[in-house]
Structures are given as structure tokens and as C-alpha cells.
N, C-alpha and C positions, 0 to 999 in steps of 0.2 A: 483347564480350570479358570474361572474369571479372576481378574486381578482386583485388589482393593488398594487404591492409592489416594493420596491427598491432592485435591484440586481446588481451584478458585471458582467459587459459585456466586452468582448474583441472583438473589431470591426475589427482590422487589425493586421497583423503579426508584432510582435515586438513593437507594440505601447502600451503605458500605458493603463491599464484598466480604465473604467468609471463606475460610479454608475448611473443607469438609471431605469426608470419605466418599470416594466415587468408585462405583463398580464398573469395571471395563471388561466386557465379555471377550471370550476367545473369538478370533476372526471367523466370520462366515464366508461363503463363496464370494470371491471378488474383493475381500476386505484384507486389511493388514493392521496389526498392532505395532505401534512405533514407540520405542523408548525415547522420550523427548530429552534432548540435552540442553537446549536453550530456546527461549521464546521471547520475542520482543513485546513490549507493552505498547500497543497501537491505539490510536485515538478511536478506532472503530470499537474496541473493547469498551471504552468509556461510553460510546454511543449506545451500546447494548445495555450497560448498567443504567443509563439515563432513560431508557425506553425509546430511544430515537430510531431504532431499527424496527422492532415490533414488540408485542407484549407477551411473547411466549416464554415467560419466566417459569422456572428458574433456568438461567443460562450457565453453561460451562464456558468460561472465557478463555481467551488465548488462541491465536491462530497463525502467528508469524514465527514459525518454528523450524528447527532442524534436529535431526536425531538419527537413530539407527533402527532398522526394521527388526522387530523381535519375533513375530510370527506372521505367517500369511495363511489365508484361507484357501479353500478348494478353487481350482481354476486359475490361480495366480501364477503366471509363468515368467513374468518379467521382473520379479522381485524375489529376493531370498533373504533369510535372516542374516543380519550383519551389514546389509547394504546401508550406505550413508545417504540420507535423503533430505531434501527440503520439502516441507508440506505446502500444498497449494489448495486454493478453493476453486480451481477451475479444472476439474478432471473431465476432459472433453469426451463426448459420447461417441463421436465418429459417424453418427447416423442422422443427425438433425439436418435441416436445410442449410444452416450455416456451414457445418462440417462438410456436407456433400458438395458445396460450391467452393471448397478450398479455403474457407475462412474460419478455421476452428477456434480462433481467438474470440469469435462472437458466439460460441456454442450456446444454444438455447436450452440444453438439457444436460447440464453437468451432473456428475455422479457424486454421491455421498454414501457413507456407510448406511446400511439398512437397519442394523441393530442399534438400539439406543444404549447410551451410557446412562446410568441411574445413580441416585442416592441409595443408601443401604436400605431405606424403607420402600424401595421400588419406584420412587418418583422419577419420571423420565426427565433428562436434562436436554436442553436445546444447545448444541455446541455452536459457538461463535463461528459464523461463515462455514458451518459444516465441518469444523476441525475440532476446536476445544483442546487447547494444548498447554494450559497452565496446570500441568500435572505430570507425573513421572512417565506415564504411558497413556496413549490415546488410541482410539479405534477410528480408522478412516477407510475410505475406499482406496484400493490399490492405485488407482489412477491419480490420487492426490499426493502420491509420493514420486518425487523427481530425483533421480540419482545424480550426484555431482561429485567432484573431486574432493576426497576427504581431507586434503591438505588445508582447506578453508575451515577455520574453527567454527563451531556451531553458532556462537554468539554473533558472528558476522554473516555467515551464510543464511541463517534463518531470516534475516531482515528482507531478503528477496521475496519472502512468502507473502508480503503485502505492501506496506507503505513505500519502501525504497523501490520496489518494482513498479508501483503505480506512478511514481515520479519519473523514474528513468524511462518507462514506457510512454508516458505522456509526451516526452520530448522526442524519443527515437522512433517509436512505433506510430503513435497518433499524429504528432506534429511533424513527423518526417524531417526533423532538423538535419541539415547536411552541411558540408564544408562551406565556409564563407557566410553562412546565414547570420542574421542578427536575431536575438531572442530576448524577451523580457519574461520574468517570472514574478508573479504577485503572490506574496506569502512565502516566507523562508523558514518554515518548520521542516520536519523530516521529509515530507513529500516534495515541497518546493525545492529544498536543497538537492534532493535526488534528481529533480528535473534539471537543475543547474548542472549537476554532475553529468547527466545524460547529454545535455546540449554541448558541454565542453568536450565530452568524449566523441561526439559526432562531428566536431570541428567548427562549431560556431565561433565567430571571431569577436562578436560583441554580445555580452550577456549582462542584462540589466536586472539587478535584484531589487525588489520593492517590498518594504515591510515597515511596520510602525515601531520596531524595536532595533536599536543600534546593535545590541548583542547578537541578534539573529542575522543582521546584515554582515557582521564580522564573520559569522559562520559561513555565510554565503560566499564570501571571498575565498575561503578555504576550499570550496568546491568548484571554483572557476569563474565566479562573477567578476566582470571587468568594470562595472559601474554599480553603485548602490544609491538608492533613493529612500529616505525616511519620509513616509507619506502621512505621518501622524497628523500634522496640521495643514495638509495640502488639500486643495479642492480637486475634483475630477479633472478640471482643465489643467491644473498644475501637474498632476501625475502624467497626463497625456503629453504635456509639453516636455516633461523630464525624459520620457521615452523617446520622443522625437529629437531632443537635443543630443542624445547619445547615439543617434543613428542618422546623422546628416540631415535632420529635419523631416525624414520620411516616416519614421516609425519602424518597429521591428517586423521582420518577416513572420515571426511566430510569437504570440503572447500566450503564456500558460497561466491560468488562474487557479492557483492552489489553495485559495480561500473558499470560494463557492458562495459568494454573496452577490446580490444584484448590483451593488455599487462597484465591486471589484470587477465583475463581468463587464460592466459598462466601460470601465477604464481600459480593459483589454480590447473591447470592441472598437473603441474610438482611438486607442493608442497605436494599434497595428498599422502597418503600411497598407496602401490600397492593394486589394487582392491578397492581403495577408491572412494568416490563419489564427483563430482563437481556439485554444484547447481548454476546456473546463475539466479539471481533475479534482478540485475541491468539491465536497459533497454538500449541496444546499439542503435546507430543511424543507418539508412539504409546504410550508406556508409562504415561502419566498416566491415573488412574482416579478416579472419584467412588464411594467405597465406603460412606460412612456417612451419607448423607442419608436420613432417614425419608421414606417415600413419602407419609405423611400431610401432611408439610410442603409437598410439591408440590401436593397437593390443597387444603389449607387456605389457602395464601397466594395462589393464583390467579395471574392475570397471564400474561405471556408470557416464554418462554425462547427466545432466538434466537441463531443464529450468523450472522456477517456475513462473506461471502466477497467480497473486493474491494469492500466497501462497498455490495454489491448495486447496483453502478453499471451504467449503460448509457452507454458512452463517447460515442456520438453525441449523446446528450441532455445528459450531465453536464459533459463537458470544456469545450465552448464556453460554457456558462452560468457555470461556475466561473471561467474565464479572464476573462469579462466582469465578474464581480463583483470580481475582483482589479484589473482596470484601472479600475474605478470607485472603488477604495480601500476596498472593503467586506470584502475577504478578504485578510489579510496573508500571502500565500504566500511573499513574499521573506524573512520572518522564519525560515523553515525552513532557509534556506541558511546553514550555519555556516561553510563554507570551500569554496573552488574549487581544484581540483587538476588535475594532468595525468593521463593514462591510466597512467603508470608509478607512480602513488601509491595504487593501490587497496588493496594489502596493508597499507600503513600506515593507510589509512582504516578498514580492518577493525579494527585494533588500537584506534584512537580510539573507534570505535563500541562495542567490547567494554567499554571503561572508562567509557562514558557521557559522553564529552567533546564529542559533536556531536549535533545533530539530523539534519543531512544534510551529508555531503561530496558535492560535485558535480564530476564529471569534465567538463571543457570541452575541446572539440576545436578 
């Protein structure tokens, strides 16, 4: 029988979200129903509400979640009711050209549940990132469930489902930070601080945190930043000089842009060492352009210019490993949880996020 549960719905661009009854069908072939125990309030959810992703309203928000499998559909053999899982939005297909060449983290044909979740009048909902987890139970493809050690509480484990994984992966997977490297991170919100934590975990010896908010720079130190730069009143040349001053005048080996604006990308581009790497993990808006970079600078500086989508993660590989590192006390995931709220507090959490008051608000069920 279908479930009827309360979920957070965004009906129109820029309008406050509402708590509404959502109909969740029994799982079909290849699908699973998961009882959500916790779900982080991610900036991507706010992008959906603001129409920054697409206009397929109404949206069922929430995607950064952990919980237990309630039911599985026909053909599901690797999950069972009671399994403790983190939800992900990259259920790799195994058959596309990326998967076949051994790079499933680039999968071009990821899976989602085929059946829609709906409002009680039959209106189909668009689940955020194919998940939709601001509700007691959600329907996903079985490949969107990654089993992890249940010793990690859901409010912490679920953060790997999006933002924290994006930042950690930007450093470890995309940027390939290794022992002795120098790293700079521009933007010290949840994703940027996760990149700092990832760089620290990988053995970087110099980690420069750059932001316009001293409070966020204080958080960055908690995750391993060795130097901080408040860029509020600095020019591009000043920011570049600050990165170089912290790295024997050379510039960092890897600069991670967790903001995603042309001006911060330029700072990353010119601030890195010769043959250094730029990683763009902050998400630009469609109207942003780079218009004034001389092509000779691309050629003469060398190195790598990369974008990082979901931290180039493979959930089946990365989630269990990172949970184990957390349980060993080597990865401070719990420091990302600023507050725990009810499902009726999402709109207020968006406001606190907008003002930079939190790293993560987490809805607990």
C-alpha cells in the first residue's frame, strides 16, 4: 500500500516552502522505500526553490540524507529491509561509456526511481536531485542507497550525500591533494570547509582559507586551515599575493574555488603555483562568463583547470571509507552539524543559510 507522509514542497519560484501530504508508492522493480532519519538542508535545495536548477515545479526538496531501508522492489538483491544507508544522487549505470572505461564517477546515465511521488490530488513531484528526502519515507532507485556502518548517527552520515562529499572529493578526488601539498580554498561555507578537511586528511601541510567573513574563517581553522585571509576589502592582486605569501612566494599547488564566481575563479587561476591545479566546485549561474583572460596565460601557466561535480565521488567506494574515518576520529564530520531542526523548520533554515549563520541545519525525523 502507498504511504502518505508529510514532506517539504516548493510550489513556485521564490515562494516559501510548504509542508504537504505526499503519496509515496510501494517500490517497483529496482526501487526501494527508505525511512529517512535525518536530512541536511543543502544550498542546492534553496537553488531549487529559487528556480536556479530548472522550472519543473512543484519540487519535493531534500537530498542529503541517511536512513533505513523499509521495502525493496522486485530484482533488488543487494539491499534488504533494515539496512542502514546514505542516499546518493549518483546511482551508476555500469553500462555507459564512462562506466565501461573504468570511470564510473563520471557516469552519464545514472538511475532514479521510475515511479513518481505525488501530492494527494495526483500532481507529480520533482524530487530534488532525484531523491526528495524532507519527509519520513522516500522512494529511490536501489542504486541510490549506499550501506555504511550504522555506528555513525544519521545526522552526521547523511551529510556525505551531497555538500560535504562535494568538498572532500574536490580536494581528494578531483584535486588529488597529497602529502606535503599546499592548498588554498576560496569560500569557507560547508563545501569549502569540507575541502579544507579533505586537504588536511590527505596530508597537505599548508592550507589557506579565504573568505569575507571572520566567523567562517574561524570555522575553517577547526577543519585544518593553517592560514586565513579575509578578502572583503582586498583586490584580486591582494588575494593572489596572500596565497603566495603563505607558500614561499610560489602559490599553492591546488586552489579550490568553492564560491563559483568569475572573480574568485580568476583569483584561483592566478594565485596557484606554475603548473598548479584549479578546482571549481562552487556552482556558477548560467549568466556568468570569463571574458578577459588572455589565452597566452592559459598556455604559459600550464597545470590543470578542473571542475568537480559531486566531488568526483563513487558512493559505493567513498561513503563507507569516509564513515570509517569519521568513526576512527580522523574526519570531524560532526563539526558540520550546526543545528538540528524539525521538518517544519526548513524555510527558517534557508534564511539562516542565506545569512551565513550555519554550516548545516539538519532535519531529524
